[in-house]
C-alpha positions as CSV (number, residue, x, y, z in Angstrom):
1,X,-7.3,-1.1,-10.7
2,X,-3.7,-0.8,-9.6
3,X,-1.8,-4.0,-8.9
4,X,1.3,-4.6,-6.9
5,X,3.6,-7.4,-8.1
6,X,6.3,-8.3,-5.6
7,X,8.0,-11.2,-4.0
8,X,6.9,-12.4,-0.6
9,X,9.2,-14.7,1.3
10,X,11.0,-14.8,-2.0
11,X,8.9,-17.9,-3.0
12,X,5.6,-16.7,-4.3
13,X,4.5,-13.8,-6.5
14,X,1.5,-12.0,-5.1
15,X,-0.8,-9.5,-6.7
16,X,-2.6,-6.9,-4.7
17,X,-4.5,-3.6,-4.8
18,X,-4.2,-0.7,-2.5
19,X,-6.7,-2.0,0.1
20,X,-4.8,-5.3,0.3
21,X,-1.5,-3.5,0.7
22,X,-2.9,-1.5,3.6
23,X,-4.3,-4.6,5.2
24,X,-1.0,-6.4,5.0
25,X,0.8,-3.3,6.5
26,X,-1.8,-3.3,9.4
27,X,-1.1,-7.0,10.0
28,X,2.7,-6.5,10.1
29,X,2.2,-3.6,12.5
30,X,-0.1,-5.7,14.7
31,X,2.4,-8.6,14.7
32,X,5.3,-6.2,15.7
33,X,3.2,-4.5,18.4
34,X,2.2,-7.9,19.8
35,X,5.8,-9.1,19.6
36,X,4.8,-11.9,17.3
37,X,7.8,-11.4,15.1
38,X,10.9,-13.1,16.1
39,X,14.4,-11.7,15.6
40,X,14.9,-13.8,12.5
41,X,11.7,-12.6,10.9
42,X,12.2,-8.9,11.9
43,X,14.3,-7.9,8.9
44,X,12.0,-9.6,6.4
45,X,8.9,-7.9,8.0
46,X,10.5,-4.5,8.1
47,X,11.7,-4.8,4.5
48,X,8.2,-5.9,3.4
49,X,6.6,-3.0,5.2
50,X,8.9,-0.6,3.6
51,X,8.1,-2.1,0.2
52,X,4.4,-1.7,0.8
53,X,4.7,1.8,2.2
54,X,6.7,2.9,-0.9
55,X,4.1,1.3,-3.2
56,X,1.1,2.9,-1.4
57,X,2.8,6.4,-1.4
58,X,3.4,6.1,-5.1
59,X,-0.2,5.0,-5.7
60,X,-1.6,7.9,-3.6
61,X,0.7,10.4,-5.5
62,X,-0.5,9.1,-8.8
63,X,-4.2,9.4,-7.8
64,X,-3.6,12.9,-6.4
65,X,-1.9,14.0,-9.6
66,X,-4.7,12.6,-11.8
67,X,-7.3,14.2,-9.6
68,X,-5.6,17.5,-9.7
69,X,-5.6,17.4,-13.5
70,X,-9.3,16.7,-13.8
71,X,-11.1,19.6,-15.3
72,X,-14.8,18.7,-15.0
73,X,-16.1,22.2,-15.3
74,X,-18.3,21.7,-12.2
75,X,-18.5,24.7,-9.9
76,X,-18.5,24.1,-6.1
77,X,-22.0,23.3,-4.9
78,X,-23.2,22.5,-8.4
79,X,-25.2,19.2,-8.6
80,X,-23.9,16.5,-10.8
């Protein structure tokens, strides 16, 4: 399992996987859409979202690269 180590609110270290990162991104987006983020929190929220997006993109690229390299020898339509 992939794990993301990063600082949140520069006080606590959190550990997450892809699903948790996506959930946090969705929460940030919902807060922004509902205007629940004040001007003072906006910079922090946007920076955190950018950090999460970058991590998720890297994770997806890594999985895609590994998947592309798999050579299972199974033909399309063949049962496993």
